Residue, then its C-alpha position, 0 to 999 in steps of 0.5 A: m310083507l310082514p313076518l309070519e308071526e305078525y300076520i298070525e297075531q293080527a288075525f287073532f287080534f281082529e277075530t278076538f276083537r269081534l268076539r269081545l264086542d259080542d260079549g259086551f266089551s267096549t273098544q277101549e276096554f278091549l284094547a286095554m286088555i288084549r295087549n297082554e295076550l299078544l306076543a311081545t316079540t311082535q310089533l302088534p302090542l306097540a301098535v295097540d298102545f298107539l291105537l288106544t292112546d289115539m282113540k281116546h282123543t279121536g274116538v275112532l281107530s282108522a285115524a291111528m291106523s292111517r298113521l301106521e302104514h308101515y304096519f297096517t295096510p291101506f286096505q285095512t285102514f280103509v275097511i275100518a274107516e268105512s265101518e266107522r262112518e256115521e252115515g254108512r251101513f257097513d257094520f264094524r263087526i263084519a269089517l273085523e271079520i273081513l280083516a281077520c280072514e284077509v290077514k289069515y290069507r296073507s299069512e299063507n303067502p297067497p297068489v296076488q290074484g287071490l288077494f285081488f279077488y278077495q279085496f275087490e269082492t269086499l268092495c262089491r259086496n259091501r258097496l264101499g266105493y270102487d274109486r276110493g277102494l281101488e285107490v288104497m289097493i294101488r298103494d298096497d306093496v303086494y302089487n307090483n308095477d304091472w298090477k298097479t298100472w292095471l288097477s289104475i286102468l280098472r279104477r277109471q273104467i269100472g262101470l264102463v267095461d265089464l269086470a270079467d272082460m277086463i280080467f279075460y283080456r289080461s289072462e293067459f287064456y286070452k293070450q293062448k286063445n288069440n296068440d297075442a304075444g303083446v299081452i302081459p298076463l296078470f291072471g292065469e289060464r284058469e282065471g281067464r277061462i272062468a272070467f270068459a264064462t261069466r262075462k256080462r253077468d253079476p260079478m258075484y257069479l265070477f267070485s263064486a266060481l273062482s272060490r269053487h274052482l280055485g279055492y279063493p276065499s269068500v268074503p264074510r257076508q253081512k247078516h241081515a236076518v232078524e228073528e221075529e220073536n226078537l223083533v217084537p220086544v225091540l219094537q215094544r221098547r221103542i214105542e214105550h220110549l216114544e210114549n214117554r217122550l210125548q208125555l213129557i212134551e205134553e206136560e211141558l206144553r201144559g205149563g211145566i214138567n212135574l219133577n216130583r215123581y222122579f224123587v223117592h219120598 
């Protein structure tokens, strides 16, 4: 765990990053300017310097973050790496928003159960892959050995065994209900009761119930809606671009492109 001021500055960093991208700043421009806004008594300005230097060579942030595991958690690096995949559909801005919310939650010294549900909901809601996602969660030192063992079991059985069942069987509620002294509960009585009530259902119903009843944070959602009035101009520009490309191809097939129209006489 990092000192509280580190988490506060990280939350500010991720949230400001997202807002500056919306304002039209590039990633390198943001990294170059944000350093002066961060507390010099934290490690984050040094981390930002490293991110900026490494990004000039690699073009991505996740490569540098993976080399700063003493500062950025494996889960943070994983989320950014998934948003940087060219073939993926996970938006970089929503990744920053997810990390901003997660680090704010960490700064409140949350129960480990709440952090687990937030990270696992991130994997589910954004289809980031259970195998690799749970692998990086296991490497997070916030989970003790009992948790790491259970996460390893979850990694092997997810998709074969219902998530709510696995939570119920490792809860205080199951231990009380079955008088089973051999169970080492990882979840409390209320988590177990909610898991029991949402068995054989979509995991999103479980996460929603946990948020309503226990106040666990919800994962920011991808915004897919596109207003129709904004869609029409975009399609018009794309059609014009395609028409220009087709015109150039036709001219080349007829004997060459007339370059004179591109010069000012």
